[in-house]
C-alpha positions as CSV (number, residue, x, y, z in Angstrom):
1,M,53.0,135.4,106.5
2,A,53.5,133.3,109.6
3,V,54.6,134.0,113.1
4,K,55.5,131.7,116.0
5,K,52.9,131.6,118.7
6,R,53.9,130.4,122.2
7,T,51.7,127.6,123.6
8,A,51.1,126.7,127.2
9,G,53.6,123.9,127.0
10,G,56.4,126.2,125.8
11,Q,56.3,124.8,122.2
12,T,55.6,126.9,119.1
13,S,53.1,126.6,116.3
14,A,52.5,128.5,113.1
15,A,49.8,131.2,113.4
16,L,48.9,132.4,109.9
17,L,47.9,135.9,109.4
18,P,44.8,136.6,107.3
19,P,45.2,137.4,103.6
20,Q,46.4,140.9,102.8
21,P,43.4,143.2,102.7
22,N,42.1,145.1,99.7
23,L,44.3,148.1,99.3
24,P,43.3,151.6,97.9
25,L,44.2,150.9,94.2
26,F,41.8,152.4,91.6
27,G,42.1,152.3,87.9
28,I,41.4,155.0,85.2
29,A,41.3,153.0,82.0
30,G,40.5,153.7,78.3
31,Y,42.0,153.6,74.9
32,S,44.6,156.1,73.8
33,G,43.0,159.5,73.3
34,S,40.1,158.8,75.7
35,G,41.2,161.6,78.1
36,K,42.8,159.6,81.0
37,T,45.6,162.0,81.7
38,A,43.3,165.1,81.3
39,L,40.9,163.6,83.9
40,L,43.7,162.8,86.3
41,D,45.2,166.3,85.9
42,A,41.8,167.8,86.9
43,L,41.1,165.2,89.7
44,L,44.4,165.3,91.5
45,P,44.1,168.9,92.9
46,R,40.7,167.9,94.3
47,L,42.2,164.9,96.1
48,R,45.1,166.9,97.4
49,R,42.7,169.6,98.9
50,K,41.1,166.8,100.9
51,G,44.5,166.1,102.5
52,L,45.1,162.8,100.6
53,A,48.5,161.6,99.6
54,V,48.1,160.3,96.1
55,A,50.3,158.3,93.7
56,V,49.8,157.5,90.0
57,I,51.1,154.4,88.4
58,K,51.3,154.8,84.7
59,H,51.9,152.2,82.0
60,D,53.5,153.1,78.7
61,I,54.0,150.3,76.2
62,H,56.4,152.5,74.2
63,G,58.9,152.7,77.0
64,L,59.9,155.5,79.4
65,G,61.3,158.8,78.5
66,V,62.1,160.2,81.9
67,D,65.6,161.6,81.5
68,H,67.6,163.5,78.9
69,P,70.2,161.5,76.9
70,G,73.6,162.8,77.6
71,K,72.7,164.2,81.1
72,D,74.9,162.9,83.9
73,S,72.0,161.1,85.6
74,D,71.1,159.3,82.3
75,R,74.7,158.3,81.7
76,L,75.0,156.8,85.2
77,F,71.8,154.9,84.7
78,R,72.9,153.5,81.4
79,S,76.2,152.5,83.0
80,G,74.3,150.2,85.3
81,A,73.5,152.2,88.5
82,D,70.1,153.0,90.0
83,V,70.0,156.8,90.2
84,L,68.3,159.1,92.7
85,V,68.2,162.7,91.8
86,Q,67.1,165.4,94.2
87,G,66.0,168.9,93.5
88,P,63.9,171.7,95.1
89,E,60.7,170.0,96.4
90,E,61.1,166.9,94.3
91,T,63.0,163.6,94.2
92,F,63.4,161.3,91.2
93,F,64.4,157.6,91.6
94,R,65.2,155.6,88.5
95,I,65.8,151.9,89.0
96,H,66.5,148.9,86.8
97,S,64.2,146.0,86.8
98,P,65.8,143.2,88.9
99,T,64.9,140.6,86.3
100,G,65.6,142.6,83.1
101,R,61.9,142.4,82.3
102,E,59.0,144.6,83.1
103,S,58.5,144.5,86.9
104,A,55.3,143.7,88.8
105,P,52.9,146.6,88.1
106,F,51.8,147.3,91.7
107,P,54.6,147.0,94.2
108,A,53.4,146.6,97.8
109,S,55.7,149.4,99.0
110,A,53.6,151.8,97.0
111,F,50.8,151.5,99.5
112,L,52.8,152.3,102.6
113,R,52.9,156.1,102.2
114,Y,49.8,156.9,100.1
115,D,46.1,157.2,100.9
116,L,45.2,156.4,97.3
117,V,47.1,154.9,94.3
118,L,45.6,155.6,90.9
119,A,46.6,153.3,88.0
120,E,46.4,154.9,84.6
121,G,46.1,152.6,81.6
122,W,46.1,149.2,83.2
123,K,42.9,148.1,81.5
124,A,43.6,144.3,81.9
125,A,44.4,144.5,85.7
126,A,41.8,143.0,87.9
127,I,41.2,146.1,90.0
128,P,38.3,148.5,90.5
129,K,38.2,150.9,87.6
130,V,36.3,153.3,85.4
131,W,36.5,153.2,81.7
132,L,36.6,156.3,79.6
133,L,34.8,155.9,76.3
134,K,36.2,157.6,73.2
135,R,33.9,159.4,70.8
136,G,32.2,156.8,68.6
137,E,32.9,154.1,71.2
138,N,29.6,152.6,72.5
139,A,30.8,150.2,75.2
140,P,33.9,149.1,77.0
141,P,35.7,145.9,76.1
142,S,33.5,142.9,77.0
143,D,36.3,141.2,79.0
144,M,36.8,144.1,81.4
145,T,37.0,143.1,85.1
146,G,36.4,145.3,88.1
147,L,34.4,147.9,86.0
148,L,32.4,150.3,88.1
149,A,31.4,152.8,85.5
150,A,31.8,153.6,81.8
151,L,31.8,157.3,81.2
152,P,31.1,158.9,77.7
153,P,33.2,161.9,76.7
154,E,30.2,164.3,76.8
155,S,29.5,163.5,80.5
156,D,30.9,165.4,83.5
157,R,33.6,162.8,84.2
158,L,35.3,164.8,86.8
159,A,32.3,165.1,89.1
160,A,31.3,161.4,88.4
161,V,34.8,160.0,89.3
162,A,35.2,162.4,92.3
163,A,31.9,161.2,93.8
164,L,32.6,157.6,93.1
165,L,36.1,157.8,94.7
166,D,34.6,159.5,97.8
167,R,32.3,156.5,98.4
168,W,34.7,153.8,97.3
169,L,37.8,155.0,99.2
170,S,35.9,155.5,102.5
171,S,34.5,151.9,102.1
172,Q,38.0,150.6,101.1
173,W,39.6,152.2,104.1
174,L,37.4,150.3,106.5
175,K,38.3,147.0,104.9
176,T,41.7,147.1,106.5
177,P,41.8,144.5,109.3
178,V,42.3,145.8,112.8
179,F,44.7,144.1,115.2
180,G,45.3,144.8,118.8
181,C,48.7,145.1,120.5
182,I,49.1,145.0,124.3
183,L,52.3,146.7,125.6
184,L,53.6,144.5,128.4
185,G,56.7,146.1,129.9
186,D,58.8,145.5,133.0
187,R,58.9,148.0,135.8
188,N,61.3,150.4,134.1
189,D,60.2,149.8,130.5
190,R,57.1,151.9,130.1
191,A,57.4,155.3,131.7
192,G,54.2,156.8,133.0
193,M,52.3,153.5,133.4
194,L,50.7,152.3,136.6
195,K,52.7,149.3,137.8
196,C,51.0,146.3,139.3
197,R,52.2,145.2,142.7
198,T,51.3,141.5,142.5
199,C,51.3,138.9,139.8
200,K,47.6,138.4,140.5
201,Q,46.8,142.0,139.8
202,R,49.0,141.9,136.7
203,K,47.0,138.9,135.4
204,R,43.6,140.7,136.1
205,Q,44.8,143.8,134.2
206,L,46.1,141.8,131.3
207,E,42.9,139.7,131.1
208,R,40.8,142.8,131.1
209,T,42.8,144.6,128.4
210,T,42.9,141.4,126.3
211,E,39.1,141.0,126.5
212,L,38.5,144.6,125.5
213,L,40.8,144.5,122.5
214,R,39.4,141.2,121.4
215,S,35.9,142.7,121.3
216,V,36.9,145.2,118.6
217,T,39.8,143.6,116.7
218,D,40.6,140.6,114.5
219,C,43.7,139.5,116.4
220,V,45.4,140.4,119.7
221,V,49.2,140.1,120.4
222,V,51.4,141.0,123.3
223,A,54.6,143.0,122.7
224,G,57.4,143.7,125.2
225,P,59.8,141.9,127.5
226,G,57.5,141.5,130.5
227,R,56.5,138.1,131.7
228,V,53.0,136.8,130.8
229,P,51.2,135.5,133.9
230,D,50.4,131.8,134.2
231,G,47.4,130.7,132.1
232,L,47.8,133.5,129.5
233,E,50.8,132.1,127.7
234,G,48.8,131.3,124.6
235,I,48.6,134.9,123.5
236,P,50.9,135.5,120.6
237,R,54.1,137.3,121.6
238,L,56.2,139.8,119.7
239,P,59.6,140.9,120.8
240,D,60.3,144.6,121.0
241,A,62.1,145.9,117.9
242,P,65.8,145.9,118.8
243,G,67.7,149.1,119.7
244,I,64.6,151.2,120.2
245,Q,63.4,152.8,123.4
246,G,59.9,153.0,124.9
247,P,56.5,152.2,123.3
248,M,58.0,152.8,119.8
249,A,59.8,149.5,120.1
250,A,56.5,147.6,120.4
251,M,54.7,149.7,117.9
252,L,57.3,149.1,115.2
253,S,57.5,145.4,116.1
254,A,53.8,145.1,115.5
255,T,53.7,147.1,112.2
256,R,56.7,145.3,110.8
257,W,55.1,141.9,111.7
258,A,51.8,142.7,109.9
259,P,52.6,145.6,107.6
260,H,49.1,146.0,106.0
261,V,46.8,146.0,109.0
262,S,45.6,148.8,111.3
263,W,46.6,148.6,114.9
264,L,45.0,149.5,118.2
265,I,47.8,149.8,120.7
266,A,47.2,149.8,124.5
267,A,49.4,149.4,127.6
268,Y,48.2,146.4,129.6
269,D,47.4,148.3,132.8
270,L,45.6,151.5,131.7
271,P,43.0,152.1,134.5
272,Y,40.7,154.2,132.2
273,L,40.6,151.7,129.3
274,S,37.1,151.0,128.2
275,L,35.1,149.7,125.2
276,D,33.8,153.1,124.6
277,L,37.3,154.6,124.4
278,L,38.4,151.9,121.9
279,Q,35.3,152.4,119.7
280,R,35.9,156.2,119.7
281,L,39.4,155.6,118.5
282,L,38.2,153.3,115.7
283,S,35.6,155.9,114.7
284,T,38.4,158.2,113.5
285,R,39.4,155.7,110.7
286,T,39.0,157.8,107.6
287,P,41.0,158.4,104.4
288,G,43.9,160.7,105.1
289,V,44.2,160.0,108.9
290,W,47.1,157.7,109.6
291,A,47.0,157.8,113.5
292,T,44.9,159.1,116.3
293,M,46.2,159.8,119.8
294,L,44.1,160.7,122.8
295,K,44.2,163.8,125.0
296,L,42.6,162.6,128.3
297,P,41.5,164.6,131.3
298,D,44.1,165.0,134.0
299,H,46.9,164.0,131.6
300,A,49.5,166.6,130.7
301,G,50.2,165.4,127.2
302,M,49.1,162.9,124.5
303,E,48.8,159.2,125.2
304,P,50.9,157.3,122.7
305,V,50.3,154.0,124.7
306,L,46.6,154.1,123.8
307,A,46.3,155.0,120.2
308,H,45.2,153.9,116.7
309,Y,47.8,153.5,114.0
310,D,46.9,152.9,110.4
311,F,49.6,150.9,108.6
312,R,50.7,154.0,106.8
313,A,51.8,155.5,110.2
314,R,54.8,153.2,110.1
315,V,56.4,155.4,107.5
316,L,56.2,158.3,109.9
317,V,57.6,156.3,112.8
318,E,60.5,155.0,110.7
319,D,61.3,158.6,109.9
320,L,61.4,159.5,113.6
321,L,63.6,156.5,114.2
322,A,66.1,157.5,111.5
323,A,66.4,160.8,113.4
324,Q,67.0,158.9,116.7
325,D,63.7,160.4,118.0
326,F,61.9,157.8,120.2
327,Q,58.9,160.0,121.2
328,L,55.7,158.8,119.5
329,H,53.8,162.0,120.4
330,H,56.2,163.8,118.0
331,L,54.1,162.2,115.2
332,L,51.6,165.0,115.8
333,Q,53.9,167.2,113.8
334,S,52.5,165.4,110.8
335,S,49.2,166.5,109.2
336,K,48.3,162.8,108.9
337,V,48.1,162.4,112.7
338,V,45.3,163.8,114.8
339,A,44.7,164.5,118.5
340,Q,41.4,163.4,119.9
341,S,40.3,165.2,123.1
342,L,37.9,163.1,125.2
343,D,35.9,164.0,128.3
344,A,36.1,162.1,131.5
345,S,33.0,160.0,130.7
346,C,34.8,158.2,128.0
347,G,36.9,156.3,130.5
348,K,33.9,154.6,132.1
349,D,33.1,151.0,131.4
350,R,29.8,150.2,129.8
């Protein structure tokens, strides 16, 4: 993915993003009859009790039997339409392959709303996996890639896989790159922010915020319509997402630009911003947490202009946008978003 980066001379150059990070895709593999589905059936309730959103991608070489021949939904599908069927507490979406052949096994969109994606039966896929041995089987296939463990049928597979996933998912979660986004708004753009009175003050504030974010992130960009002071034009610029009000416009612009990275978002002129505060925000990165907002002393509400957003939080923000709700603090209605209360000492520079 490339983005245009403004240079001091007003020209543009391509700034390439780093490769897409490793995503939380884990395989449960084995020959037919090895117990893959039984293991998943026992494992999934454990994962759900941890608050994790989990998807399973299953491969069936015999074809899919997901609808009843003669039902209206099946007739419409066989007539050429993609069909979405909704019922109490469930939705089923049946789509045709755009090429007429088997589609790519792991669509990128699958990772935008799940903490963990489990692949059942993809033994040839180059992903981390466990292999379930059948009775009489002594070893997994010799050409296996990504194999973390081979589990015999007489072992406690559930305990073994649950413990392995706890360690692996926590490590995988932290492999997501962290980018920083500075909100740079004009006088009337960012309600509640301390406005600088001179360009010199504005430059000092932006320089300080940039330096702090660069110390804990892989890349820093600026979002918003405000003018960047002279000498700082080399910072990559992102326009606000059109038709959106407030900080949500910058947040969505950033997450759409780099959809598989984690974001630290900060207004350029927060007087209490510190390295300690940013590190505490990053310390909340853990499976199941999609965003962290701060509750600071002497502030009436949450602070959406200083927050950490995992890439999965974009799904929640897009849902707010669809409802014409532009208040990022309303994300706290989701169990995936946490509020972090910090004492006054957190705002002090080290």
